[in-house]
C-alpha positions in Angstrom: 12.2 -33.5 -24.2 11.3 -32.7 -27.7 7.6 -32.1 -28.6 5.3 -33.3 -31.6 2.9 -30.4 -32.5 -0.3 -31.0 -34.4 -2.8 -28.2 -35.8 -6.3 -29.7 -35.2 -8.6 -26.7 -35.2 -11.3 -29.0 -35.2 -11.0 -30.0 -31.7 -14.1 -28.1 -30.5 -16.3 -29.9 -33.1 -14.7 -33.3 -31.9 -15.5 -32.3 -28.3 -18.9 -31.3 -29.2 -19.4 -34.8 -31.0 -18.1 -36.8 -28.0 -16.8 -39.5 -30.1 -13.4 -41.1 -30.6 -13.5 -40.8 -34.5 -14.8 -37.8 -35.9 -14.8 -36.2 -39.6 -15.0 -32.5 -39.5 -16.7 -30.5 -42.4 -14.9 -29.5 -45.5 -14.3 -25.9 -44.7 -12.6 -26.8 -41.0 -10.5 -29.6 -43.0 -9.3 -26.6 -45.4 -8.5 -24.3 -42.4 -6.5 -27.5 -40.9 -4.8 -27.8 -44.2 -3.9 -24.3 -45.0 -3.0 -23.2 -41.4 -1.1 -26.6 -40.7 2.3 -24.7 -39.8 0.6 -22.5 -37.3 2.2 -24.5 -34.5 5.7 -23.5 -35.5 5.1 -20.5 -33.5 5.2 -22.6 -30.3 8.1 -25.1 -31.5 11.6 -24.9 -31.0 14.5 -26.5 -32.8 14.4 -30.4 -32.4 10.7 -30.3 -32.1 8.6 -32.1 -34.8 5.3 -31.1 -36.6 2.7 -33.8 -37.9 0.5 -32.5 -40.7 -2.8 -34.7 -40.7 -4.0 -33.9 -44.3 -2.8 -34.6 -47.7 -0.9 -31.5 -49.2 -0.2 -30.7 -52.8 3.6 -30.9 -53.7 4.3 -27.0 -54.2 2.7 -26.4 -50.7 4.3 -29.2 -49.0 7.6 -27.9 -50.4 6.8 -24.6 -49.0 6.0 -26.1 -45.5 9.3 -28.1 -45.7 11.0 -25.0 -46.1 9.5 -23.3 -43.1 9.9 -26.1 -41.1 13.5 -26.4 -41.9 14.1 -22.8 -41.0 12.7 -23.1 -37.5 14.6 -26.4 -37.1 11.5 -28.7 -36.9 11.0 -31.8 -38.4 8.1 -31.9 -40.5 6.0 -35.0 -40.6 3.0 -37.0 -42.6 1.2 -39.8 -40.6 3.1 -42.3 -42.8 6.4 -41.0 -41.9 5.5 -40.8 -38.1 4.5 -44.3 -38.3 8.0 -45.2 -39.6 9.3 -43.4 -36.4 6.9 -44.3 -34.0 9.6 -45.8 -31.5 11.5 -43.1 -31.7 8.4 -40.4 -31.5 7.0 -42.2 -28.3 9.5 -40.0 -26.3 8.3 -36.8 -27.7 5.8 -34.9 -25.8 2.5 -34.7 -27.9 1.1 -31.1 -28.0 -2.0 -30.9 -30.3 -3.7 -27.5 -30.7 -6.4 -29.0 -28.4 -7.2 -32.1 -26.7 -10.3 -34.5 -27.6 -10.8 -38.1 -27.8 -10.4 -38.1 -31.7 -6.7 -36.5 -31.8 -5.9 -38.8 -29.0 -7.2 -41.9 -31.0 -5.2 -40.6 -34.0 -2.1 -40.2 -32.3 -2.3 -43.4 -30.5 -3.0 -45.1 -33.9 0.0 -43.5 -35.6 2.5 -43.7 -33.2 1.3 -45.3 -29.9 1.7 -44.1 -26.4 3.4 -40.8 -26.3 4.6 -38.4 -23.5 1.9 -36.2 -22.2 -1.0 -38.4 -23.6 -4.0 -37.6 -21.6 -6.2 -40.5 -20.4 -9.6 -41.2 -21.7 -10.8 -39.9 -18.4 -8.8 -36.6 -18.8 -10.2 -35.9 -22.2 -13.9 -36.5 -20.9 -12.9 -34.0 -18.1 -11.6 -31.4 -20.9 -14.9 -32.2 -22.7 -17.0 -31.3 -19.5 -14.8 -28.0 -18.8 -14.9 -27.1 -22.5 -19.0 -26.8 -22.2 -20.2 -23.1 -22.2 -22.0 -23.8 -18.8 -18.3 -23.7 -17.4 -18.2 -19.7 -18.5 -21.4 -19.2 -16.3 -19.1 -20.4 -13.1 -16.2 -18.5 -14.4 -18.5 -15.2 -14.3 -20.0 -16.1 -11.0 -16.4 -16.5 -9.6 -16.0 -12.7 -10.7 -19.3 -11.2 -9.6 -17.7 -8.7 -7.3 -16.2 -6.9 -10.3 -18.7 -7.2 -13.0 -19.8 -3.9 -14.5 -23.5 -2.7 -14.5 -25.2 -4.3 -17.3 -23.3 -7.2 -17.6 -25.5 -10.4 -17.2 -25.2 -14.1 -16.8 -25.5 -16.3 -19.5 -28.2 -19.2 -19.1 -28.5 -22.8 -20.2 -31.8 -23.9 -21.5 -33.2 -27.3 -22.7 -36.5 -26.2 -23.9 -36.8 -24.0 -27.3 -40.1 -22.9 -26.3 -38.5 -21.1 -23.2 -35.5 -19.7 -25.5 -38.2 -18.4 -27.9 -40.1 -16.9 -24.9 -36.9 -14.9 -23.7 -36.2 -13.7 -27.3 -39.6 -12.5 -27.5 -39.0 -10.7 -24.4 -35.6 -9.1 -25.1 -36.0 -8.5 -28.9 -32.5 -9.8 -29.5 -30.3 -12.3 -28.1 -27.5 -14.6 -28.6 -28.1 -18.3 -28.7 -24.9 -20.4 -28.6 -24.0 -24.2 -29.0 -22.7 -25.6 -25.8 -19.5 -26.5 -27.9 -18.3 -24.5 -30.4 -15.7 -21.9 -31.6 -14.4 -19.0 -33.7 -18.3 -17.8 -34.0 -19.3 -21.0 -35.4 -22.4 -22.7 -33.7 -23.6 -19.2 -32.6 -26.8 -17.1 -33.9 -27.7 -13.4 -33.0 -31.4 -13.9 -33.0 -34.1 -11.0 -33.4 -37.7 -11.0 -33.1 -37.4 -9.3 -36.7 -36.0 -12.7 -38.0 -37.8 -15.6 -39.3 -38.9 -17.1 -36.0 -39.3 -20.6 -37.3 -35.8 -20.7 -38.4 -34.6 -19.6 -35.4 -36.8 -22.0 -33.7 -35.7 -25.0 -35.9 -32.0 -23.8 -35.2 -32.4 -23.7 -31.4 -34.1 -27.2 -31.6 -31.3 -28.7 -33.7 -28.7 -27.5 -31.1 -30.5 -29.0 -28.2 -31.1 -32.3 -30.0 -27.5 -32.8 -30.9 -25.9 -31.2 -27.8 -28.6 -31.4 -25.0 -29.0 -27.7 -24.3 -28.6 -24.3 -25.9 -26.9 -21.4 -24.6 -28.6 -17.9 -24.3 -26.5 -14.7 -23.7 -27.7 -10.9 -24.0 -26.8 -9.1 -27.0 -24.4 -6.5 -25.9 -23.7 -3.2 -27.8 -20.2 -4.7 -28.3 -17.5 -2.3 -29.8 -14.3 -4.1 -28.9 -13.0 -7.7 -28.6 -10.1 -8.7 -26.7 -8.5 -11.6 -24.6 -6.4 -12.8 -22.2 -4.1 -15.8 -23.0 -3.1 -18.2 -20.1 -1.1 -21.4 -19.4 -2.4 -23.5 -16.6 0.0 -26.2 -14.8 -0.2 -27.6 -11.3 -3.4 -25.9 -10.4 -1.9 -22.3 -11.3 -2.7 -19.9 -14.3 0.5 -18.1 -15.6 -0.7 -15.1 -17.6 1.1 -15.2 -21.1 -0.4 -11.7 -22.4 -3.1 -9.8 -24.2 -4.8 -10.3 -27.8 -7.1 -8.2 -29.6 -9.2 -9.6 -32.4 -11.9 -8.8 -34.8 -15.2 -10.3 -35.2 -17.9 -9.9 -37.7 -21.4 -8.5 -36.6 -22.6 -12.1 -36.5 -19.8 -13.1 -34.2 -17.6 -14.9 -36.6 -13.7 -14.8 -35.8 -11.9 -12.8 -38.6 -8.4 -11.9 -37.5 -6.0 -11.1 -34.7 -4.4 -7.6 -34.3 -0.9 -7.9 -34.5 0.8 -5.4 -32.5 3.4 -5.1 -29.3 1.7 -6.0 -25.8 2.0 -2.4 -24.8 0.2 -1.0 -27.9 -2.4 -3.9 -27.3 -2.8 -2.8 -23.7 -3.1 0.7 -24.5 -5.9 -0.3 -27.0 -7.7 -2.2 -24.1 -7.4 0.6 -21.7 -8.8 3.3 -24.3 -12.0 1.1 -24.6 -12.2 0.0 -21.1 -11.3 2.6 -18.7 -11.7 0.3 -15.8 -9.5 -2.4 -16.9 -6.4 -2.6 -14.6 -4.4 -5.3 -12.9 -7.2 -6.0 -10.3 -9.5 -7.4 -13.2 -6.4 -9.6 -14.2 -6.1 -11.0 -10.9 -9.6 -11.9 -10.4 -9.6 -13.5 -13.7 -6.8 -15.6 -12.6 -8.4 -16.6 -9.6 -11.5 -17.6 -11.3 -9.6 -19.7 -13.9 -7.7 -21.4 -11.0 -11.2 -22.0 -9.4 -13.1 -23.5 -12.3 -10.3 -25.0 -14.5 -7.1 -25.3 -13.4 -7.3 -28.0 -11.0 -8.4 -30.4 -13.8 -6.6 -28.8 -16.7 -3.0 -28.5 -17.7 -2.3 -26.6 -21.2 -3.2 -23.5 -22.9 -6.5 -21.4 -22.0 -7.5 -18.3 -23.7 -10.5 -16.0 -22.2 -12.2 -14.2 -24.8 -13.9 -10.7 -23.6 -15.7 -7.9 -24.9 -16.2 -4.0 -24.1 -19.6 -2.2 -24.8 -20.2 1.1 -26.3 -20.7 2.5 -22.7 -17.0 1.2 -21.6 -18.4 -1.9 -19.4 -16.6 -5.3 -20.0 -17.7 -8.5 -20.1 -14.6 -10.5 -18.8 -15.5 -14.0 -19.7 -17.5 -14.3 -23.0 -15.9 -17.5 -24.0 -13.0 -19.5 -22.2 -11.0 -21.7 -24.8 -9.4 -24.9 -23.3 -6.7 -25.2 -26.4 -4.3 -22.9 -28.1 -5.8 -19.6 -29.6 -4.9 -17.6 -32.6 -3.7 -14.8 -30.1 -0.9 -17.0 -28.5 1.6 -16.9 -31.4 4.2 -14.6 -30.2 3.3 -15.1 -26.4 3.8 -18.9 -25.9 6.9 -20.7 -26.5 7.1 -24.2 -24.8 10.9 -24.0 -24.0 10.1 -21.5 -21.6 7.5 -23.1 -19.5 
């Protein structure tokens, strides 16, 4: 059965809003426009790709050439509406599911194959909350390295500031965010009033704020998975670069053998036992109520300790191209 892919990197923002109609900020729209062809990495001849935004003619011609080379049909919303009856037989595969993309696809095409119910979308939203990562770490507690601590969820800014004063430096994160946006590395050397206002804003909009230890991180990597029928299938590893402030920058392009060698060099204790424990944790916390791509971001400290779950992404990730082909699932 052919698939209709959509690149919607704003999915975590949409989940945060909880609304079925969401307009992302201009910088995210620009990412969505400039990287619209990313799903070609997962597609096969006969699939289709829907581009949500207006594209200038020269760029559109370039996109058409890329899609044609891959044997993938390139569509705009207006073209998709004209072919809605045919496209209803396709399986919808957005970058990530949320109420807004479900509403968009329903409006443009109608009820497609693989379209989750409103209740399923709400379950994805629940699982995408960062408190699920606490459950993930608890499930891996027997293998946590010395110095790895559980994050906390707080609903009062005063308690968050007390923790910051005690620790000196902490990460504060919005419950729903992605790629290092919606997170701050706060220090008692910073303007505490600005930090307080940021925390209060997150609590006001999302109900709580997540607090995490500021590790002496030297290496960022991830495991990539696909969940189906309650089981988690391992796709491979990815290694990526982030800024000092935690903003995602880029993925390292290399064969899996080289990526695994780099991981073991930084994390002497990393082995298949870690991987199996992570698989069990994913199946316990997520896979019973979620089907689709899932990525687990991790870090290594200067001492070689591994935080085996910094963040769990219930969507495609930039580490999956080259690892995931839907025709092989």
